[in-house]
DSSP file (Angstrom, degrees, kcal/mol; ACC not computed):
  #  RESIDUE AA STRUCTURE BP1 BP2  ACC     N-H-->O    O-->H-N    N-H-->O    O-->H-N    TCO  KAPPA ALPHA  PHI   PSI    X-CA   Y-CA   Z-CA
    1    1 A X              0   0    0      0, 0.0     2,-0.2     0, 0.0     3,-0.0   0.000 360.0 360.0 360.0 135.7   57.3   -4.3  -15.1
    2    2 A X        -     0   0    0      1,-0.1   101,-0.0     2,-0.1   105,-0.0  -0.514 360.0-155.0 -76.6 140.2   56.6   -7.7  -16.7
    3    3 A X  S    S+     0   0    0     -2,-0.2    61,-0.5     2,-0.0     2,-0.2   0.691  75.0  85.2 -80.3 -20.7   54.1  -10.0  -15.0
    4    4 A X        -     0   0    0     59,-0.1     2,-0.4    99,-0.1    59,-0.2  -0.501  66.9-149.6 -85.7 150.5   55.9  -12.9  -16.6
    5    5 A X  E     -A   62   0A   0     57,-2.5    57,-3.0    -2,-0.2     2,-0.4  -0.973  17.8-152.1-114.4 134.6   58.9  -14.7  -15.3
    6    6 A X  E     +A   61   0A   0     -2,-0.4     2,-0.3    55,-0.2    55,-0.2  -0.839  20.8 164.6-111.0 141.0   61.1  -16.2  -18.0
    7    7 A X  E     -A   60   0A   0     53,-1.8    53,-2.6    -2,-0.4     2,-0.4  -0.983  41.6 -98.6-150.0 156.5   63.4  -19.3  -17.6
    8    8 A X  E     -A   59   0A   0     -2,-0.3    51,-0.3    51,-0.2    49,-0.0  -0.644  45.6-115.6 -76.6 134.6   65.2  -21.6  -19.9
    9    9 A X        -     0   0    0     49,-3.1     2,-0.3    -2,-0.4    49,-0.2  -0.273  27.4-155.4 -68.8 156.4   63.4  -24.8  -20.4
   10   10 A X    >   -     0   0    0      1,-0.0     3,-2.5     0, 0.0     4,-0.1  -0.738  38.4 -93.8-120.5 171.6   64.7  -28.2  -19.2
   11   11 A X  G >  S+     0   0    0      1,-0.3     3,-1.6    -2,-0.3     4,-0.3   0.814 123.4  66.0 -60.2 -26.7   64.1  -31.6  -20.5
   12   12 A X  G 3  S+     0   0    0      1,-0.3     4,-0.3     2,-0.1    -1,-0.3   0.608  94.0  62.6 -68.3  -8.4   61.4  -31.9  -17.8
   13   13 A X  G <> S+     0   0    0     -3,-2.5     4,-2.7     1,-0.2    -1,-0.3   0.374  70.4  99.9 -98.1   7.2   59.5  -29.2  -19.7
   14   14 A X  H <> S+     0   0    0     -3,-1.6     4,-2.8     1,-0.2     5,-0.2   0.956  84.0  48.0 -54.7 -52.8   59.0  -31.2  -23.0
   15   15 A X  H  > S+     0   0    0     -4,-0.3     4,-2.6     1,-0.2    -1,-0.2   0.900 112.9  49.4 -53.4 -45.4   55.4  -32.2  -22.1
   16   16 A X  H  > S+     0   0    0     -4,-0.3     4,-2.7     2,-0.2    -1,-0.2   0.923 111.8  48.1 -61.6 -44.6   54.6  -28.5  -21.2
   17   17 A X  H  X S+     0   0    0     -4,-2.7     4,-2.4     1,-0.2    -2,-0.2   0.915 112.5  48.5 -63.6 -42.2   56.1  -27.2  -24.5
   18   18 A X  H  X S+     0   0    0     -4,-2.8     4,-2.8    -5,-0.2     5,-0.2   0.906 111.9  49.0 -63.0 -42.6   54.3  -29.8  -26.5
   19   19 A X  H  X S+     0   0    0     -4,-2.6     4,-2.5    -5,-0.2    -2,-0.2   0.955 113.4  46.3 -62.1 -49.4   50.9  -29.0  -24.8
   20   20 A X  H  X S+     0   0    0     -4,-2.7     4,-1.1     1,-0.2    -1,-0.2   0.901 113.9  49.2 -62.6 -40.7   51.4  -25.3  -25.3
   21   21 A X  H  < S+     0   0    0     -4,-2.4     4,-0.4    -5,-0.2     3,-0.3   0.902 111.3  48.8 -64.1 -45.7   52.4  -25.9  -28.9
   22   22 A X  H >< S+     0   0    0     -4,-2.8     3,-1.1     1,-0.2    -1,-0.2   0.907 110.0  51.7 -61.7 -44.6   49.5  -28.1  -29.7
   23   23 A X  H 3< S+     0   0    0     -4,-2.5    -1,-0.2     1,-0.2    -2,-0.2   0.735 112.9  46.4 -65.5 -23.1   47.1  -25.6  -28.1
   24   24 A X  T 3< S+     0   0    0     -4,-1.1    -1,-0.2    -3,-0.3    -2,-0.2   0.332  81.8 131.6-105.4   7.8   48.5  -22.8  -30.2
   25   25 A X    <   -     0   0    0     -3,-1.1     3,-0.1    -4,-0.4    -3,-0.1  -0.202  66.1 -98.0 -56.8 146.5   48.5  -24.6  -33.6
   26   26 A X    >   -     0   0    0      1,-0.1     3,-2.1     2,-0.1    -1,-0.1  -0.317  52.3 -84.5 -61.9 148.7   47.1  -22.9  -36.6
   27   27 A X  T 3  S+     0   0    0      1,-0.3    -1,-0.1   103,-0.2     3,-0.1  -0.309 115.5  16.4 -55.4 132.8   43.5  -23.8  -37.5
   28   28 A X  T 3  S+     0   0    0      1,-0.3     2,-0.3    -3,-0.1    -1,-0.3   0.359  88.1 142.6  88.5  -7.2   43.4  -26.9  -39.7
   29   29 A X    <   -     0   0    0     -3,-2.1     2,-0.3     1,-0.1    -1,-0.3  -0.517  56.3-119.3 -71.9 130.0   46.9  -28.0  -38.9
   30   30 A X        -     0   0    0     -2,-0.3     2,-0.6    -3,-0.1    -1,-0.1  -0.525  26.2-133.1 -70.0 125.0   47.2  -31.7  -38.5
   31   31 A X        +     0   0    0     -2,-0.3    -1,-0.1     1,-0.2    -9,-0.0  -0.739  38.2 159.7 -87.2 120.5   48.4  -32.6  -35.0
   32   32 A X        +     0   0    0     -2,-0.6     2,-0.2     2,-0.0    -1,-0.2   0.499  50.7  84.3-112.5 -12.9   51.2  -35.0  -35.0
   33   33 A X        -     0   0    0    -15,-0.1     2,-0.3   -14,-0.0     3,-0.1  -0.535  55.0-162.9 -94.2 161.0   52.6  -34.3  -31.5
   34   34 A X    >   -     0   0    0     -2,-0.2     3,-1.8     3,-0.1   -15,-0.1  -0.926  13.9-159.7-146.0 115.2   51.4  -35.7  -28.2
   35   35 A X  G >  S+     0   0    0     -2,-0.3     3,-0.8     1,-0.3   -16,-0.1   0.710  94.3  65.3 -71.7 -16.6   52.3  -34.1  -24.8
   36   36 A X  G 3  S+     0   0    0      1,-0.2    -1,-0.3     2,-0.1     3,-0.2   0.624 100.8  50.6 -77.3  -9.1   51.5  -37.4  -23.2
   37   37 A X  G X   +     0   0    0     -3,-1.8     3,-2.2     1,-0.2     6,-0.2  -0.168  65.2 133.7-117.9  39.9   54.4  -39.1  -25.0
   38   38 A X  T <   +     0   0    0     -3,-0.8    -1,-0.2     1,-0.3    -2,-0.1   0.670  69.5  61.6 -65.5 -16.6   57.1  -36.5  -24.1
   39   39 A X  T 3  S+     0   0    0     -3,-0.2    -1,-0.3     4,-0.1     5,-0.1   0.450  76.3 126.9 -87.6  -2.5   59.4  -39.4  -23.2
   40   40 A X  S X> S-     0   0    0     -3,-2.2     4,-1.8     1,-0.1     3,-0.5  -0.288  72.1-119.1 -54.6 142.9   59.3  -40.7  -26.8
   41   41 A X  H 3> S+     0   0    0      1,-0.2     4,-3.1     2,-0.2     5,-0.2   0.842 111.5  58.7 -51.8 -39.7   62.7  -41.2  -28.3
   42   42 A X  H 3> S+     0   0    0      1,-0.2     4,-2.1     2,-0.2    -1,-0.2   0.942 109.9  42.4 -60.2 -45.7   62.0  -38.7  -31.1
   43   43 A X  H <> S+     0   0    0     -3,-0.5     4,-2.1    -6,-0.2    -1,-0.2   0.898 114.3  51.3 -66.4 -41.1   61.4  -35.9  -28.6
   44   44 A X  H  X S+     0   0    0     -4,-1.8     4,-1.9     2,-0.2    -2,-0.2   0.892 111.0  47.7 -66.7 -40.9   64.4  -37.0  -26.4
   45   45 A X  H  X S+     0   0    0     -4,-3.1     4,-1.7     1,-0.2    -1,-0.2   0.908 111.1  50.4 -67.0 -39.2   66.8  -37.0  -29.4
   46   46 A X  H  X S+     0   0    0     -4,-2.1     4,-2.4    -5,-0.2    -2,-0.2   0.868 109.9  50.9 -67.4 -36.1   65.6  -33.6  -30.5
   47   47 A X  H  X S+     0   0    0     -4,-2.1     4,-3.0     1,-0.2    -1,-0.2   0.874 104.8  57.5 -67.6 -34.1   66.1  -32.2  -27.0
   48   48 A X  H  X S+     0   0    0     -4,-1.9     4,-1.2     2,-0.2    -1,-0.2   0.913 110.2  44.0 -63.2 -40.7   69.6  -33.6  -26.9
   49   49 A X  H  X S+     0   0    0     -4,-1.7     4,-0.8     2,-0.2     3,-0.3   0.950 115.5  46.5 -65.2 -49.3   70.4  -31.6  -30.1
   50   50 A X  H >< S+     0   0    0     -4,-2.4     3,-1.6     1,-0.2     6,-0.3   0.960 112.2  51.8 -58.7 -52.7   68.7  -28.4  -28.9
   51   51 A X  H 3< S+     0   0    0     -4,-3.0    -1,-0.2     1,-0.3    -2,-0.2   0.776 108.3  51.0 -60.8 -29.4   70.4  -28.6  -25.5
   52   52 A X  H 3< S+     0   0    0     -4,-1.2     2,-0.8    -3,-0.3    -1,-0.3   0.629  93.1  85.8 -81.6 -13.4   73.9  -29.0  -27.0
   53   53 A X    X<  -     0   0    0     -3,-1.6     3,-2.1    -4,-0.8    -1,-0.1  -0.809  61.1-161.2 -97.3 107.5   73.6  -25.9  -29.2
   54   54 A X  T 3  S+     0   0    0     -2,-0.8    -1,-0.1     1,-0.3    -4,-0.0   0.641  91.8  55.8 -59.3 -16.0   74.5  -22.7  -27.5
   55   55 A X  T 3  S+     0   0    0      1,-0.1    20,-2.8    -5,-0.1     2,-0.5   0.346 100.3  70.3 -94.5   3.2   72.6  -20.7  -30.2
   56   56 A X  E <   + B   0  74A   0     -3,-2.1     2,-0.3    -6,-0.3    18,-0.2  -0.981  57.9 159.1-131.8 122.5   69.4  -22.6  -29.6
   57   57 A X  E     - B   0  73A   0     16,-2.5    16,-3.0    -2,-0.5     2,-0.4  -0.996  31.0-140.2-144.4 150.9   67.1  -22.3  -26.5
   58   58 A X  E     - B   0  72A   0     -2,-0.3   -49,-3.1    14,-0.2     2,-0.4  -0.917  22.7-157.4-102.7 133.7   63.5  -22.9  -25.4
   59   59 A X  E     -AB   8  71A   0     12,-3.5    12,-1.6    -2,-0.4     2,-0.4  -0.926   4.2-156.0-114.4 136.9   62.1  -20.4  -23.1
   60   60 A X  E     -AB   7  70A   0    -53,-2.6   -53,-1.8    -2,-0.4     2,-0.5  -0.940   8.4-152.1-108.8 135.7   59.1  -21.0  -20.7
   61   61 A X  E     -AB   6  69A   0      8,-2.5     7,-3.0    -2,-0.4     8,-1.6  -0.939  16.6-165.3-109.1 129.3   57.1  -17.9  -19.6
   62   62 A X  E     -AB   5  67A   0    -57,-3.0   -57,-2.5    -2,-0.5     2,-0.5  -0.933  15.9-164.1-121.0 137.4   55.5  -18.3  -16.2
   63   63 A X  E >  S- B   0  66A   0      3,-2.5     3,-1.4    -2,-0.4   -59,-0.1  -0.989  87.2 -11.0-118.1 126.0   52.7  -16.4  -14.5
   64   64 A X  T 3  S-     0   0    0     -2,-0.5    -1,-0.1   -61,-0.5     3,-0.1   0.859 130.6 -56.3  47.8  40.2   52.5  -17.0  -10.8
   65   65 A X  T 3  S+     0   0    0      1,-0.2     2,-0.5    -3,-0.0    -1,-0.3   0.652 115.6 117.0  72.3  18.6   54.9  -19.9  -11.2
   66   66 A X  E <  S-B   63   0A   0     -3,-1.4    -3,-2.5     0, 0.0     2,-0.2  -0.971  71.8-116.7-116.0 126.4   52.6  -21.6  -13.8
   67   67 A X  E     +B   62   0A   0     -2,-0.5    -5,-0.3    -5,-0.2     3,-0.1  -0.456  46.0 155.0 -64.7 122.6   53.8  -22.1  -17.4
   68   68 A X  E     +     0   0A   0     -7,-3.0    27,-3.6     1,-0.2     2,-0.3   0.424  60.6  23.9-125.0  -4.3   51.5  -20.0  -19.8
   69   69 A X  E     -BC  61  94A   0     -8,-1.6    -8,-2.5    25,-0.3     2,-0.3  -0.986  52.7-174.9-157.4 162.3   53.9  -19.6  -22.7
   70   70 A X  E     +BC  60  93A   0     23,-2.1    23,-2.6    -2,-0.3     2,-0.3  -0.983   4.5 172.5-154.2 157.6   56.8  -20.9  -24.6
   71   71 A X  E     -B   59   0A   0    -12,-1.6   -12,-3.5    -2,-0.3     2,-0.5  -0.951  25.9-130.9-161.9 155.7   59.1  -20.0  -27.5
   72   72 A X  E     -BC  58  90A   0     18,-3.0    18,-2.6    -2,-0.3     2,-0.5  -0.930  20.8-161.8-108.8 134.9   62.2  -21.3  -29.1
   73   73 A X  E     -BC  57  89A   0    -16,-3.0   -16,-2.5    -2,-0.5     2,-0.5  -0.983   7.8-176.9-120.1 122.8   65.0  -18.7  -29.9
   74   74 A X  E     -BC  56  88A   0     14,-2.0    14,-3.3    -2,-0.5     2,-0.7  -0.979  18.1-146.0-120.0 128.3   67.8  -19.5  -32.3
   75   75 A X  E     - C   0  87A   0    -20,-2.8     2,-0.5    -2,-0.5    12,-0.2  -0.866  18.4-157.6 -92.9 116.4   70.6  -17.1  -32.9
   76   76 A X  E     - C   0  86A   0     10,-3.2    10,-2.2    -2,-0.7     2,-0.4  -0.822   1.8-150.6-100.0 127.9   71.6  -17.4  -36.6
   77   77 A X        +     0   0    0     -2,-0.5     2,-0.3     8,-0.2     8,-0.2  -0.824  23.2 173.1-102.9 137.6   75.0  -16.2  -37.5
   78   78 A X        -     0   0    0     -2,-0.4    -2,-0.0     6,-0.3     0, 0.0  -0.908  43.4-142.1-140.1 159.8   75.5  -14.9  -41.1
   79   79 A X  S >> S+     0   0    0     -2,-0.3     4,-1.7     4,-0.1     3,-0.7   0.687  79.4  97.8 -90.5 -27.6   78.1  -13.2  -43.3
   80   80 A X  H 3> S+     0   0    0      1,-0.2     4,-1.4     2,-0.2    -2,-0.2  -0.218  82.7  28.2 -62.2 148.9   75.3  -11.1  -44.9
   81   81 A X  H 34 S-     0   0    0      1,-0.2    -1,-0.2     2,-0.2     4,-0.1   0.836 140.4 -61.1  67.4  29.9   75.0   -7.6  -43.4
   82   82 A X  H <4 S-     0   0    0     -3,-0.7    -2,-0.2     1,-0.2    -1,-0.2   0.878 110.2 -40.0  64.0  40.7   78.6   -7.5  -42.5
   83   83 A X  H  < S+     0   0    0     -4,-1.7    -5,-0.2     1,-0.2    -1,-0.2   0.686  88.0 174.5  84.8  19.1   78.2  -10.5  -40.2
   84   84 A X     <  -     0   0    0     -4,-1.4     2,-0.3    -5,-0.2    -6,-0.3  -0.359  18.5-149.3 -65.9 128.1   74.9   -9.5  -38.8
   85   85 A X  E     - d   0 120A   0     34,-0.5    36,-3.2    -8,-0.2    37,-0.5  -0.713  13.8-166.6 -94.4 152.5   73.4  -12.1  -36.5
   86   86 A X  E     -C   76   0A   0    -10,-2.2   -10,-3.2    -2,-0.3     2,-0.5  -0.964  17.4-127.8-134.8 156.3   69.7  -12.5  -36.2
   87   87 A X  E     -Cd  75 123A   0     35,-3.1    37,-2.9    -2,-0.3     2,-0.6  -0.899  16.8-153.9-107.1 133.8   67.4  -14.2  -33.8
   88   88 A X  E     -Cd  74 124A   0    -14,-3.3   -14,-2.0    -2,-0.5     2,-0.5  -0.920   7.9-154.1 -97.7 114.0   64.7  -16.6  -35.2
   89   89 A X  E     +Cd  73 125A   0     35,-2.9    37,-0.6    -2,-0.6     2,-0.3  -0.793  20.1 172.4 -92.1 134.3   61.7  -17.0  -33.0
   90   90 A X  E     +C   72   0A   0    -18,-2.6   -18,-3.0    -2,-0.5     3,-0.1  -0.948  53.4  18.1-133.6 154.0   59.8  -20.2  -33.4
   91   91 A X  E     +     0   0A   0     -2,-0.3     2,-0.6     1,-0.2    -1,-0.1   0.886  69.2 178.7  56.4  40.9   56.9  -21.9  -31.6
   92   92 A X  E     +     0   0A   0    -21,-0.1     2,-0.4    -3,-0.1   -21,-0.2  -0.685  11.7 163.0 -81.3 119.1   55.7  -18.8  -29.9
   93   93 A X  E     -C   70   0A   0    -23,-2.6   -23,-2.1    -2,-0.6     2,-0.4  -0.990  28.8-167.1-146.1 132.4   52.6  -19.8  -27.9
   94   94 A X  E     -C   69   0A   0     -2,-0.4   -25,-0.3   -25,-0.2     5,-0.1  -0.956  45.2 -97.8-109.2 133.8   50.5  -18.4  -25.1
   95   95 A X    >   -     0   0    0    -27,-3.6     3,-2.8    -2,-0.4     4,-0.4  -0.225  34.1-120.9 -50.9 134.9   48.0  -20.7  -23.4
   96   96 A X  G >  S+     0   0    0      1,-0.3     3,-1.3     2,-0.2    -1,-0.1   0.820 110.8  56.4 -51.3 -39.7   44.6  -20.1  -24.9
   97   97 A X  G 3  S+     0   0    0      1,-0.2    -1,-0.3     3,-0.0    -2,-0.1   0.482 110.7  48.2 -76.1   0.3   43.0  -19.1  -21.6
   98   98 A X  G X  S+     0   0    0     -3,-2.8     3,-0.9   -30,-0.1     5,-0.5   0.367  84.0 113.5-116.4   1.8   45.7  -16.4  -21.2
   99   99 A X  T <   +     0   0    0     -3,-1.3    -4,-0.0    -4,-0.4    -3,-0.0  -0.338  67.6  35.4 -77.4 161.4   45.5  -14.8  -24.6
  100  100 A X  T 3  S+     0   0    0      1,-0.0    -1,-0.2    -2,-0.0    -4,-0.0   0.490  90.4  96.6  81.1   0.4   44.3  -11.2  -25.0
  101  101 A X  S <  S-     0   0    0     -3,-0.9    -2,-0.1     0, 0.0    -1,-0.0   0.241 102.4-100.8-108.9   9.5   45.8  -10.1  -21.7
  102  102 A X  S  > S+     0   0    0      3,-0.0     4,-1.9     4,-0.0     5,-0.1   0.485  90.7 117.6  85.4   4.3   49.1   -8.6  -23.0
  103  103 A X  H  > S+     0   0    0     -5,-0.5     4,-2.7     1,-0.2     5,-0.2   0.904  72.8  55.1 -71.0 -40.3   51.2  -11.6  -22.0
  104  104 A X  H  > S+     0   0    0      1,-0.2     4,-2.4    -6,-0.2    -1,-0.2   0.913 107.6  50.2 -62.1 -38.3   52.2  -12.4  -25.6
  105  105 A X  H  > S+     0   0    0      2,-0.2     4,-2.8     1,-0.2     5,-0.3   0.942 110.1  50.4 -59.0 -47.2   53.5   -8.8  -26.0
  106  106 A X  H  X S+     0   0    0     -4,-1.9     4,-2.3     1,-0.2    -2,-0.2   0.906 110.5  50.7 -57.6 -40.6   55.5   -9.1  -22.8
  107  107 A X  H  X S+     0   0    0     -4,-2.7     4,-2.3     2,-0.2    -1,-0.2   0.932 112.2  44.9 -66.0 -44.0   57.0  -12.3  -24.1
  108  108 A X  H  X S+     0   0    0     -4,-2.4     4,-2.5     2,-0.2    -2,-0.2   0.899 111.8  51.8 -64.2 -40.0   58.0  -10.9  -27.4
  109  109 A X  H  X S+     0   0    0     -4,-2.8     4,-2.3     1,-0.2     5,-0.2   0.915 110.5  49.6 -62.5 -43.6   59.4   -7.8  -25.9
  110  110 A X  H  X S+     0   0    0     -4,-2.3     4,-2.8    -5,-0.3    -1,-0.2   0.913 110.1  51.6 -60.1 -42.6   61.5  -10.0  -23.6
  111  111 A X  H  X S+     0   0    0     -4,-2.3     4,-2.4     2,-0.2    -2,-0.2   0.878 108.1  50.8 -59.7 -42.5   62.6  -12.0  -26.6
  112  112 A X  H  X S+     0   0    0     -4,-2.5     4,-2.2     2,-0.2    -1,-0.2   0.935 111.9  46.3 -66.9 -45.0   63.7   -9.0  -28.5
  113  113 A X  H  X S+     0   0    0     -4,-2.3     4,-2.5     1,-0.2    -2,-0.2   0.905 113.0  51.0 -69.3 -36.5   65.8   -7.7  -25.5
  114  114 A X  H  X S+     0   0    0     -4,-2.8     4,-1.2    -5,-0.2    -1,-0.2   0.890 108.6  51.9 -62.6 -34.6   67.3  -11.2  -25.1
  115  115 A X  H  <>S+     0   0    0     -4,-2.4     5,-2.8     2,-0.2     3,-0.3   0.920 109.4  49.3 -63.1 -41.8   68.2  -11.3  -28.8
  116  116 A X  H ><5S+     0   0    0     -4,-2.2     3,-2.0     1,-0.2    -2,-0.2   0.948 108.8  52.4 -62.3 -47.4   70.0   -7.9  -28.4
  117  117 A X  H 3<5S+     0   0    0     -4,-2.5    -1,-0.2     1,-0.3    -2,-0.2   0.785 107.5  53.7 -58.5 -25.6   71.9   -9.2  -25.4
  118  118 A X  T 3<5S-     0   0    0     -4,-1.2    -1,-0.3    -3,-0.3    -2,-0.2   0.127 126.7 -97.5-100.1  19.5   73.0  -12.2  -27.4
  119  119 A X  T < 5S+     0   0    0     -3,-2.0   -34,-0.5     1,-0.3    -3,-0.2   0.460  74.1 145.6  87.6   3.3   74.4  -10.1  -30.3
  120  120 A X  E   < -d   85   0A   0     -5,-2.8    -1,-0.3    -6,-0.2   -34,-0.2  -0.491  31.1-170.8 -73.4 141.6   71.4  -10.2  -32.6
  121  121 A X  E    S+     0   0A   0    -36,-3.2     2,-0.3     1,-0.2   -35,-0.2   0.283  73.3  29.7-113.3   6.5   70.7   -7.1  -34.7
  122  122 A X  E     -     0   0A   0    -37,-0.5   -35,-3.1    -7,-0.1     2,-0.4  -0.978  63.8-148.6-158.1 149.4   67.3   -8.4  -36.1
  123  123 A X  E     +d   87   0A   0     -2,-0.3     2,-0.3   -37,-0.2   -35,-0.2  -0.995  22.3 176.6-120.8 130.2   64.5  -10.6  -34.9
  124  124 A X  E     +d   88   0A   0    -37,-2.9   -35,-2.9    -2,-0.4     2,-0.3  -0.872   5.7 166.1-129.8 164.7   62.5  -12.6  -37.4
  125  125 A X  E     -d   89   0A   0     -2,-0.3     2,-0.3   -37,-0.2   -35,-0.1  -0.958  25.7-128.2-161.1 169.4   59.7  -15.1  -37.2
  126  126 A X        -     0   0    0    -37,-0.6     2,-0.3    -2,-0.3    19,-0.0  -0.903  17.2-166.6-123.3 154.8   57.1  -16.8  -39.5
  127  127 A X        -     0   0    0     -2,-0.3    -2,-0.0   -37,-0.0     4,-0.0  -0.992  33.0 -99.5-143.3 142.4   53.4  -17.0  -38.8
  128  128 A X    >   -     0   0    0     -2,-0.3     3,-1.7     1,-0.2     7,-0.2  -0.249  25.8-126.1 -64.8 149.0   51.0  -19.3  -40.6
  129  129 A X  T 3  S+     0   0    0      1,-0.3    -1,-0.2  -103,-0.0     3,-0.1   0.679 109.1  65.0 -67.6 -20.3   49.0  -17.6  -43.4
  130  130 A X  T 3  S+     0   0    0      1,-0.2     2,-0.4  -103,-0.1    -1,-0.3   0.394  87.3  74.7 -83.6   4.6   45.8  -18.9  -41.7
  131  131 A X    <>  +     0   0    0     -3,-1.7     4,-1.9     1,-0.2     3,-0.4  -0.586  46.1 158.5-117.7  69.6   46.4  -16.7  -38.5
  132  132 A X  H  > S+     0   0    0     -2,-0.4     4,-2.0     1,-0.2    -1,-0.2   0.834  76.4  58.4 -64.2 -31.5   45.5  -13.1  -39.5
  133  133 A X  H  > S+     0   0    0      1,-0.2     4,-2.0     2,-0.2    -1,-0.2   0.887 104.8  50.1 -63.2 -40.1   45.1  -12.2  -35.8
  134  134 A X  H  > S+     0   0    0     -3,-0.4     4,-2.9     2,-0.2     5,-0.2   0.901 107.7  54.3 -64.9 -41.8   48.6  -13.3  -35.1
  135  135 A X  H  X S+     0   0    0     -4,-1.9     4,-2.4     1,-0.2    -2,-0.2   0.914 108.1  48.5 -58.5 -42.9   49.8  -11.1  -38.0
  136  136 A X  H  X S+     0   0    0     -4,-2.0     4,-2.4     2,-0.2    -1,-0.2   0.908 109.6  54.4 -61.1 -43.4   48.1   -8.1  -36.6
  137  137 A X  H  X S+     0   0    0     -4,-2.0     4,-0.8     1,-0.2     3,-0.2   0.973 111.5  42.6 -51.5 -58.4   49.7   -8.9  -33.2
  138  138 A X  H ><>S+     0   0    0     -4,-2.9     5,-1.9     1,-0.2     3,-1.0   0.901 112.0  54.6 -59.8 -41.1   53.2   -8.9  -34.6
  139  139 A X  H ><5S+     0   0    0     -4,-2.4     3,-1.8     1,-0.3    -1,-0.2   0.897 103.0  56.3 -63.2 -38.5   52.6   -5.8  -36.7
  140  140 A X  H 3<5S+     0   0    0     -4,-2.4    -1,-0.3     1,-0.3    -2,-0.2   0.708 104.2  54.7 -64.1 -20.0   51.5   -3.9  -33.6
  141  141 A X  T <<5S-     0   0    0     -3,-1.0    -1,-0.3    -4,-0.8    -2,-0.2   0.368 129.9 -96.2 -90.4   1.8   54.9   -4.8  -32.1
  142  142 A X  T < 5S+     0   0    0     -3,-1.8    -3,-0.2     1,-0.3    -2,-0.1   0.361  77.3 141.7 101.2  -5.0   56.7   -3.3  -35.0
  143  143 A X      < -     0   0    0     -5,-1.9     2,-0.4    -6,-0.1    -1,-0.3  -0.365  36.5-151.6 -66.1 150.0   57.3   -6.4  -37.1
  144  144 A X        -     0   0    0     -2,-0.0     2,-1.6     0, 0.0     3,-0.2  -0.980  18.4-126.3-126.4 137.9   56.9   -6.1  -40.9
  145  145 A X        +     0   0    0     -2,-0.4   -19,-0.0     1,-0.2     3,-0.0  -0.627  50.7 150.6 -81.7  88.1   55.8   -8.8  -43.4
  146  146 A X        +     0   0    0     -2,-1.6     2,-0.3     1,-0.0    -1,-0.2   0.570  53.3  39.2-100.1  -8.8   58.9   -8.3  -45.7
  147  147 A X  S    S-     0   0    0     -3,-0.2     2,-0.5     2,-0.0    -1,-0.0  -0.927  70.1-125.8-138.2 160.5   59.3  -11.9  -47.2
  148  148 A X        -     0   0    0     -2,-0.3     2,-0.3    -3,-0.0    -3,-0.0  -0.929  33.0-137.1-102.5 127.6   57.2  -14.8  -48.4
  149  149 A X        -     0   0    0     -2,-0.5     2,-0.3     2,-0.0   -23,-0.0  -0.644  17.5-166.6 -90.4 145.3   58.0  -18.1  -46.7
  150  150 A X        -     0   0    0     -2,-0.3     2,-0.4     2,-0.0    -2,-0.0  -0.943   2.0-167.9-131.4 151.0   58.4  -21.4  -48.4
  151  151 A X        -     0   0    0     -2,-0.3     2,-0.4     2,-0.0    -2,-0.0  -0.986  12.3-166.3-136.7 149.8   58.5  -25.0  -47.0
  152  152 A X        -     0   0    0     -2,-0.4     2,-0.4     0, 0.0    -2,-0.0  -0.919  18.2-166.1-131.8 107.0   59.4  -28.3  -48.5
  153  153 A X              0   0    0     -2,-0.4    -2,-0.0     1,-0.1     0, 0.0  -0.765 360.0 360.0 -99.1 141.5   58.3  -31.2  -46.2
  154  154 A X              0   0    0     -2,-0.4    -1,-0.1     0, 0.0     0, 0.0   0.268 360.0 360.0-148.3 360.0   59.6  -34.7  -46.7
């Protein structure tokens, strides 16, 4: 039985999501977000888009009614694989003082089950090349490093 309780995030959770995300950033990553500015128009506009998309959700993981983790789940619909949908996990973070206690595994197992219930036949995610401990974590859960990721930022 999971020790975590999962719920869909609301607009009131933006600061919590930002704090968890900042705390979980890959080493050396430039921090551009600020949890103290959760009411900034950029965050509010982004939340408006996320909230309106039924294939996109933020999840808060709570331990004893306290947020300790978050993740974004997007269901991507495709024609490839005979119309196979996949779940894309983004921004998977467990608060630093709760890492190494199995909570991250509980969160990913929940996400996999949630993806299946929402019609996905695959779960995928990316992890920074500077996070070998995260790669080992995902591999222990059955994920395989099958692709090389690319980004173009502008």
